[in-house]
C-alpha positions in Angstrom: -90.9 100.7 158.1 -91.8 97.2 159.2 -91.8 94.5 156.5 -93.3 91.1 156.8 -90.7 88.3 157.0 -92.6 86.4 154.3 -92.4 89.4 152.0 -88.7 89.9 152.8 -87.9 86.2 152.0 -89.9 86.5 148.8 -88.0 89.6 147.8 -84.7 88.0 148.5 -85.7 85.0 146.6 -86.7 87.1 143.6 -83.4 89.0 143.7 -81.5 85.7 143.7 -83.4 84.5 140.8 -82.8 87.7 138.8 -79.1 87.6 139.7 -78.9 84.0 138.5 -80.6 85.0 135.2 -78.1 87.8 134.8 -75.2 85.5 135.2 -76.7 83.3 132.5 -76.9 86.3 130.2 -73.3 87.2 130.9 -72.1 83.8 130.0 -74.3 83.8 126.9 -72.8 87.2 125.8 -69.3 85.9 126.4 -69.9 82.7 124.5 -71.8 84.0 121.5 -70.6 87.5 121.1 -67.3 88.3 122.9 -65.6 84.9 122.2 -67.3 84.3 118.8 -64.9 82.5 116.5 -66.3 82.6 113.0 -64.5 81.1 110.0 -62.7 83.5 107.7 -63.4 86.5 109.9 -67.2 86.1 109.6 -69.5 88.2 111.7 -72.0 87.2 114.4 -75.3 86.2 112.7 -77.7 89.1 113.1 -80.4 86.7 114.4 -78.0 85.6 117.3 -77.3 89.2 118.3 -81.0 90.1 118.2 -82.0 87.1 120.3 -79.5 88.1 123.0 -80.8 91.7 123.0 -84.3 90.3 123.2 -83.3 88.3 126.3 -81.8 91.3 127.9 -84.9 93.3 127.3 -87.1 90.6 128.8 -84.8 90.4 131.8 -85.2 94.2 132.3 -88.9 93.7 132.1 -88.7 91.3 135.0 -86.6 93.8 137.0 -89.2 96.6 136.4 -92.0 94.3 137.5 -90.3 93.5 140.8 -89.0 97.0 141.6 -91.2 100.0 140.9 -89.1 102.8 142.2 -85.5 103.9 141.3 -85.3 101.2 138.7 -82.6 103.0 136.7 -80.3 103.0 139.7 -80.7 99.2 140.2 -77.5 97.3 139.8 -79.2 94.6 137.7 -80.5 97.3 135.2 -77.0 98.8 135.0 -75.3 95.5 134.4 -77.9 94.4 131.8 -77.4 97.8 130.0 -73.7 97.1 130.0 -74.4 93.7 128.4 -76.4 95.3 125.7 -73.6 97.8 125.1 -71.2 94.9 124.7 -73.4 93.4 122.0 -73.9 96.7 120.2 -70.2 97.6 120.2 -68.7 94.1 119.7 -66.3 94.1 116.8 -67.8 91.0 115.3 -71.4 92.3 115.4 -72.7 94.2 112.4 -74.7 96.8 114.1 -76.9 97.8 111.2 -79.9 99.9 111.0 -82.0 96.8 110.5 -80.8 95.3 113.8 -81.5 98.6 115.6 -85.0 98.7 114.0 -85.7 95.2 115.2 -84.5 96.0 118.7 -86.6 99.2 118.9 -89.7 97.2 117.9 -89.3 95.2 121.1 -90.4 98.4 122.9 -87.3 98.6 125.2 -87.2 100.9 128.2 -86.0 104.5 127.8 -82.5 103.9 129.1 -82.0 101.1 126.7 -83.3 103.2 123.8 -80.7 105.9 124.6 -78.0 103.2 124.9 -79.0 101.7 121.5 -79.0 105.1 119.7 -75.7 106.2 121.3 -74.0 103.0 120.5 -75.2 103.1 116.9 -73.5 106.5 116.4 -70.3 105.2 118.1 -70.2 102.1 115.9 -71.3 103.7 112.6 -69.4 107.0 112.5 -70.5 107.9 109.0 -74.2 106.9 109.1 -77.4 108.6 110.2 -80.7 107.2 111.4 -83.7 107.2 109.1 -86.7 109.1 110.2 -88.8 105.9 110.0 -86.4 104.3 112.5 -86.6 107.3 114.8 -90.4 107.3 114.7 -90.6 103.8 116.3 -89.5 104.7 119.8 -91.2 108.1 119.5 -94.6 106.6 118.9 -94.2 104.2 121.8 -93.2 106.9 124.2 -96.0 109.1 123.2 -98.4 106.2 123.6 -97.2 105.9 127.2 -97.4 109.7 127.7 -93.6 110.0 128.3 -93.1 113.4 126.7 -89.8 114.4 128.1 -88.3 111.1 127.1 -89.8 111.5 123.7 -87.9 114.8 123.4 -84.7 113.0 124.4 -85.2 110.6 121.5 -85.7 113.5 119.1 -82.5 115.1 120.3 -80.7 111.8 119.6 -82.2 111.3 116.1 -83.5 114.1 113.9 -82.0 116.7 116.4 -78.6 115.1 116.5 -75.7 117.2 115.0 -74.8 114.4 112.6 -78.3 114.4 111.2 -78.0 118.2 110.7 -74.8 117.7 108.8 -76.4 115.0 106.7 -79.2 117.4 105.7 -76.7 120.2 105.1 -74.8 118.1 102.6 -78.0 117.3 100.8 -78.9 120.9 100.7 -75.5 122.0 99.3 -75.7 119.3 96.6 -79.2 120.4 95.7 -78.0 124.0 95.3 -74.9 123.0 93.3 -77.0 120.9 91.0 -79.5 123.8 90.6 -76.8 126.3 89.5 -75.1 123.7 87.4 -78.4 123.1 85.6 -78.7 126.8 84.9 -75.2 127.0 83.5 -75.7 123.9 81.5 -78.9 125.2 80.0 -77.4 128.5 78.9 -74.3 126.6 77.6 -76.5 124.3 75.5 -78.4 127.4 74.1 -75.0 129.1 73.3 -73.8 126.0 71.3 -77.0 125.7 69.5 -76.9 129.4 68.4 -73.3 129.1 67.4 -73.9 126.2 65.0 -77.5 126.7 63.8 -78.0 130.4 64.1 -74.7 132.1 63.7 -76.2 135.4 62.6 -78.4 135.6 65.7 -75.4 134.6 67.9 -73.4 137.6 66.6 -76.1 140.0 67.6 -76.4 141.7 71.0 -79.8 140.3 71.5 -78.5 136.9 72.5 -76.9 138.1 75.7 -80.1 139.7 76.8 -81.8 136.3 76.1 -79.2 134.5 78.2 -79.9 136.9 81.0 -83.6 136.5 80.8 -83.4 132.7 80.7 -81.0 132.7 83.6 -83.1 135.1 85.7 -86.3 133.0 85.0 -84.6 129.7 86.0 -83.1 131.3 89.1 -86.4 132.7 90.3 -88.3 129.4 89.5 -85.6 127.3 91.2 -85.5 129.6 94.2 -89.3 129.2 94.7 -89.0 125.5 94.2 -86.3 125.2 96.8 -88.4 127.3 99.2 -91.3 125.0 98.7 -89.2 121.9 99.0 -87.3 123.1 102.1 -90.6 123.8 103.9 -92.1 120.4 103.1 -93.4 119.0 106.4 -94.2 122.4 108.0 -97.9 122.0 107.3 -98.5 120.6 110.8 -99.6 124.0 112.1 -98.6 123.4 115.7 -95.1 124.9 115.3 -93.2 127.4 113.3 -89.6 128.4 113.0 -88.3 131.4 114.8 -88.3 134.6 112.8 -85.1 135.1 110.8 -84.5 131.4 110.3 -82.9 130.8 106.9 -84.3 128.3 104.4 -81.3 126.1 104.8 -82.1 125.7 108.4 -85.7 124.9 107.5 -84.5 122.0 105.4 -82.2 120.7 108.1 -84.8 120.9 111.0 -88.1 120.1 109.3 -88.1 116.5 110.3 -87.3 117.5 113.9 -90.1 120.0 113.8 -92.6 117.4 112.7 -91.6 115.1 115.6 -91.7 117.9 118.1 -95.2 118.8 116.8 -96.4 115.3 117.6 -95.1 115.6 121.2 -96.7 119.0 121.6 -100.1 117.9 120.4 -100.1 114.8 122.7 -98.9 116.8 125.7 -101.7 119.3 125.1 -104.2 116.4 125.1 -103.0 115.2 128.5 -101.4 118.0 130.4 -102.6 121.1 128.6 -105.2 123.7 129.3 -107.4 125.2 126.7 -105.5 123.5 123.9 -102.0 124.8 125.1 -99.3 122.3 126.0 -97.6 122.3 129.4 -94.8 124.8 130.1 -91.9 122.3 130.4 -92.6 120.8 127.0 -93.1 124.2 125.4 -89.9 125.6 126.9 -87.8 122.7 125.7 -89.2 122.8 122.2 -88.5 126.6 122.2 -84.9 125.8 122.9 -84.8 123.7 119.8 -85.6 126.8 117.7 -89.3 126.5 117.3 -92.2 128.7 118.2 -95.6 127.3 119.3 -98.6 128.5 117.4 -101.9 129.4 119.0 -104.2 126.3 119.2 -106.8 126.1 116.4 -109.7 125.8 118.9 -108.6 129.1 120.5 -108.6 130.8 117.2 -112.0 129.4 116.3 -113.4 130.4 119.7 -112.2 134.0 119.3 -113.7 134.1 115.8 -117.0 132.8 117.2 -117.2 135.6 119.7 -116.2 138.3 117.2 -118.8 137.1 114.7 -121.5 136.7 117.4 -121.8 133.0 116.4 -122.7 133.6 112.8 -121.5 130.8 110.5 -120.8 128.5 113.5 -122.8 125.4 114.5 -122.2 123.8 117.9 -121.9 120.0 117.6 -120.4 117.1 119.5 -116.8 116.4 118.4 -116.1 113.2 116.6 -114.4 110.5 118.7 -111.6 108.8 117.0 -111.4 105.1 117.9 -107.6 105.5 118.2 -108.0 108.3 120.7 -110.4 106.1 122.8 -108.0 103.3 122.7 -105.2 105.6 123.8 -107.2 107.0 126.7 -108.0 103.5 127.9 -104.3 102.7 127.7 -103.4 105.8 129.7 -106.0 104.9 132.4 -104.6 101.4 132.5 -101.0 102.6 133.2 -102.2 105.2 135.7 -101.7 108.4 133.5 -104.5 110.9 134.2 -105.4 113.9 132.0 -105.2 117.3 133.7 -108.9 117.8 133.7 -109.5 114.4 135.5 -108.5 116.2 138.7 -111.3 118.6 138.3 -113.7 115.7 137.7 -112.4 114.0 140.8 -112.9 117.2 142.9 -116.4 117.5 141.6 -117.2 113.9 142.5 -115.8 114.4 146.0 -117.8 117.5 146.4 -121.0 115.8 145.4 -120.3 112.9 147.7 -119.8 115.3 150.6 -123.1 117.0 149.9 -124.9 113.6 149.8 -123.2 112.5 153.0 -124.4 115.8 154.8 -128.0 115.4 153.6 -130.3 114.2 156.4 -133.5 112.2 155.8 -136.7 114.2 156.2 -139.2 112.9 158.7 -142.8 112.6 157.5 
């Protein structure tokens, strides 16, 4: 394909400028991170590490603006990601969750998000991410309608094996405390009867009382654990596969909540009749969740069964946040699936108008 010499010169000039900026970043990372010499083994100040990461992110923004296709394969992007990795994994950098949160608030690109999350696990082998931290990149990706990338983030946060283990430990501790509480309660009753009611203690009734109290506490505690483990499942869009144990509910309920957000947003953009697109549904199904039937489909079926009794047709309320989201999607070139139907209808109407001939009078 022929390219104008002026455009070629401009492109080469831009590439040289970006390469020069990258060399400055490399020197900055070497000076302030790699060769940092603090007194008494001090760490790199978090503000310094954050500023360098911010510069790397701004540099990648410049690359994305100049190159629209195959950006992830660009050498400048690869090298800048390597610089970020040096900062994240540097021995003298305290890669805390606060630093990660500040970096994610910069709205980095998807590849940088994955680098940041992976490096956090590599640097902090005994820590897990908070759900609040994981929600930052998830919301940004959903806002830009990048649903597959959002599912990638879920797999690296609330769907990560270390997060499962963290929730499993909490579940086991909760169960141990529960049974220890039952034993402690019965033990306290036993001591009280021994000292204050010795006659009642020597009767056979006391053992039946212990059994009744233990059974009551076990049933009440079991119902409480069931309710606690299912906290967060009230989203309605997803449910666990049949046969899933309560312990798994507790481990994966945060992941379920985040997947439900992806599902609902995808249904708004790529879905038909309230159903999300097949790629998103299949991937969520692999995570162990089943997709419920959309609420509007259930209401429509109830409407036809009842012949419309008890229903009133009205215009749906428009959420200002939804309007702002749709305007943002139009701005970045993301079209809803039904926009194609509108475009075909407009084209058909234009063709009909063009074929009309004026009538002579």
